[in-house]
VMD Tcl script that draws the C-alpha trace (Angstrom):
set ca {
  {-0.03 -0.01 -0.03}
  {1.38 3.24 -1.07}
  {2.37 5.93 1.79}
  {-0.33 8.58 0.74}
  {-3.19 5.90 0.42}
  {-2.02 4.55 4.09}
  {-2.32 7.94 5.45}
  {-5.76 8.81 3.94}
  {-6.94 5.31 5.24}
  {-5.70 6.12 8.86}
  {-7.47 9.51 8.69}
  {-10.69 7.76 7.72}
  {-10.37 5.26 10.68}
  {-9.59 8.44 13.02}
  {-12.78 10.18 11.66}
  {-14.68 7.08 12.43}
  {-13.26 6.79 15.86}
  {-11.39 3.60 15.12}
  {-8.03 4.91 15.53}
  {-6.99 8.35 17.30}
  {-4.56 10.58 15.79}
  {-1.88 9.48 18.09}
  {-2.37 5.97 17.22}
  {-2.48 6.70 13.47}
  {0.87 8.68 13.79}
  {2.37 5.56 15.56}
  {1.33 3.46 13.15}
  {2.59 5.40 10.14}
  {6.12 5.66 11.87}
  {6.12 1.77 12.67}
  {5.77 1.37 8.98}
  {9.13 2.85 8.28}
  {10.81 1.69 11.69}
  {10.51 -2.15 12.15}
  {13.48 -1.78 14.55}
  {17.20 -2.47 14.56}
  {18.35 -5.07 12.44}
  {14.58 -6.02 11.49}
  {13.35 -6.20 7.98}
  {10.14 -4.88 6.62}
  {9.15 -5.25 3.11}
  {7.47 -2.23 1.25}
  {7.16 -2.89 -2.37}
  {8.63 -0.34 -4.63}
  {7.40 0.38 -8.17}
  {10.40 0.56 -10.42}
  {12.24 -2.72 -11.16}
  {12.58 -5.14 -13.95}
  {14.21 -8.77 -14.67}
  {17.95 -9.01 -14.80}
  {19.40 -10.01 -17.93}
  {19.42 -13.79 -18.66}
  {22.45 -15.38 -17.14}
  {23.65 -12.45 -14.85}
  {25.88 -13.03 -12.09}
  {25.26 -10.82 -9.20}
  {28.84 -10.07 -7.97}
  {28.60 -6.23 -6.64}
  {27.06 -4.30 -3.82}
  {26.56 -0.44 -4.15}
  {26.14 1.77 -1.21}
  {24.30 5.10 -1.51}
  {23.10 7.81 0.78}
  {19.68 9.19 0.40}
  {20.28 12.87 0.46}
  {17.32 12.94 2.69}
  {17.12 12.89 6.64}
  {14.20 10.27 6.94}
  {13.41 6.68 6.09}
  {9.98 7.76 5.11}
  {10.93 10.48 2.40}
  {13.18 7.94 0.76}
  {10.32 5.17 0.60}
  {7.79 7.37 -0.31}
  {10.08 8.59 -3.44}
  {10.50 5.11 -4.26}
  {6.78 4.51 -4.36}
  {6.21 7.60 -6.66}
  {5.36 6.54 -10.03}
  {7.25 9.49 -11.34}
  {10.50 8.91 -9.49}
  {11.74 6.08 -11.85}
  {14.25 5.09 -9.05}
  {14.57 2.25 -6.46}
  {16.81 0.25 -4.48}
  {16.80 -3.20 -2.91}
  {17.26 -2.02 0.74}
  {16.79 1.30 2.54}
  {18.69 1.34 6.06}
  {17.26 3.85 8.60}
  {19.38 5.80 11.26}
  {18.00 3.35 14.07}
  {19.25 0.27 11.97}
  {15.89 -0.49 10.68}
  {15.77 -2.35 7.31}
  {13.22 -1.73 4.57}
  {13.48 -3.90 1.61}
  {11.75 -2.52 -1.55}
  {12.88 -4.76 -4.41}
  {13.56 -8.58 -4.37}
  {17.19 -9.20 -5.26}
  {16.02 -11.57 -7.96}
  {15.29 -8.44 -9.94}
  {17.16 -5.46 -11.07}
  {16.61 -2.26 -8.96}
  {17.09 1.16 -10.80}
  {19.82 2.96 -8.22}
  {23.15 3.15 -10.33}
  {22.08 5.10 -13.20}
  {24.78 5.65 -15.99}
  {27.66 3.65 -14.40}
  {30.75 1.59 -15.03}
  {33.33 -0.95 -13.09}
  {36.22 -2.19 -14.78}
  {34.71 -1.43 -18.24}
  {31.55 -3.25 -17.45}
  {28.63 -0.71 -17.90}
  {25.05 -1.03 -16.64}
  {26.04 -1.71 -13.00}
  {22.23 -2.20 -11.90}
  {22.32 -5.45 -14.06}
  {24.69 -7.18 -11.67}
  {24.54 -5.48 -8.44}
  {22.35 -5.06 -5.25}
  {21.56 -1.47 -4.32}
  {21.67 -0.31 -0.69}
  {20.31 3.38 0.27}
  {21.58 4.78 3.54}
  {19.34 7.29 5.24}
  {21.78 10.50 5.49}
  {21.90 13.77 3.95}
  {25.53 13.49 3.18}
  {26.41 16.11 5.82}
  {25.83 14.10 9.13}
  {27.42 11.23 10.92}
  {26.30 7.80 10.51}
  {24.75 6.36 13.62}
  {26.50 3.20 14.96}
  {23.24 1.33 14.91}
  {22.85 2.16 11.11}
  {26.42 1.28 10.18}
  {26.05 -2.10 12.02}
  {22.69 -2.94 10.04}
  {24.57 -2.19 6.91}
  {27.37 -4.43 7.95}
  {24.98 -7.04 8.86}
  {22.90 -7.01 5.50}
  {26.12 -6.89 3.35}
  {27.54 -9.64 5.36}
  {24.34 -11.71 4.84}
  {24.48 -11.11 1.19}
  {28.14 -12.08 0.94}
  {28.09 -15.06 3.14}
  {24.59 -16.60 2.14}
  {22.50 -14.96 -0.54}
  {25.28 -14.66 -3.07}
  {27.91 -17.00 -1.32}
  {31.01 -16.86 -3.29}
  {30.01 -14.43 -5.96}
  {30.43 -10.89 -4.53}
  {33.69 -9.72 -5.83}
  {33.18 -5.96 -4.79}
  {31.52 -3.38 -2.65}
  {31.50 0.15 -4.26}
  {30.32 3.65 -3.66}
  {27.94 5.18 -6.21}
  {30.57 7.98 -6.37}
  {32.94 5.37 -7.55}
  {30.90 3.96 -10.35}
  {29.06 6.97 -11.71}
  {29.53 8.12 -15.17}
  {30.79 10.78 -15.85}
  {33.00 10.96 -12.88}
  {32.04 13.51 -10.37}
  {28.16 12.85 -10.99}
  {27.63 11.56 -7.77}
  {29.48 11.79 -4.29}
  {27.56 9.17 -2.07}
  {27.75 7.77 0.42}
  {29.49 11.02 1.47}
  {32.02 10.13 4.58}
  {30.77 6.79 4.93}
  {32.95 4.68 7.58}
  {34.29 2.06 5.00}
  {36.64 0.48 7.62}
  {33.40 -0.98 9.12}
  {33.66 -3.53 5.93}
  {37.49 -3.92 6.12}
  {37.07 -7.18 8.08}
  {34.55 -8.64 5.54}
  {36.81 -7.38 2.63}
  {39.84 -9.08 4.13}
  {37.89 -12.47 4.98}
  {36.44 -12.95 1.46}
  {38.72 -11.10 -0.60}
  {36.21 -8.48 -1.73}
  {37.24 -5.25 -3.13}
  {36.08 -1.97 -1.42}
  {35.93 0.59 -4.13}
  {35.09 4.15 -3.21}
  {36.12 7.69 -3.91}
  {36.95 9.46 -7.12}
  {38.70 7.41 -9.72}
  {40.56 8.38 -12.94}
  {38.01 6.47 -14.72}
  {36.99 2.77 -14.87}
}
mol new
graphics top color blue
foreach p $ca { graphics top sphere $p radius 0.5 }
foreach p [lrange $ca 0 end-1] q [lrange $ca 1 end] { graphics top cylinder $p $q radius 0.2 }
display resetview
């Protein structure tokens, strides 16, 4: 159910006396905040099948450029946005899955890694709620580490070759800067354990 539809439904319940405004607000907040390291599925609109035979070997980290999970999720639910990600990670460590990883989410845009274009085809996109000018809370960093670890150890065991920033893959270089100031050292142990490359910052070209 779309965010706007949910709000209108809750308002109707309030009018009928079934849910008071405080309860309605709580229900709306809980939709986007399942809790630390807990996952809720809110279906996004924008995705399509991956090309036949695609091997998913890349994880891309983004920041949302917005300060709340709800604003990001609602944008991904907007028919006009034409963007999506597989996961959105809130500041409290809540995890919202919006696209099944079997499918191709629309998060990378014009992009390349090692000469391979169309990074959306072979990647999982993770949006981290942050404006790009604020610290990343420890709960959020831990949740990102956990979902990345799950993808590397279980969902795509033996397949993931690199975890990259949107900044690193964006074409032309400089088109994106996210996830700005992310603590990449939080993934260093995973990188060393599994031989996965961490690719972030600006490059001279892919």
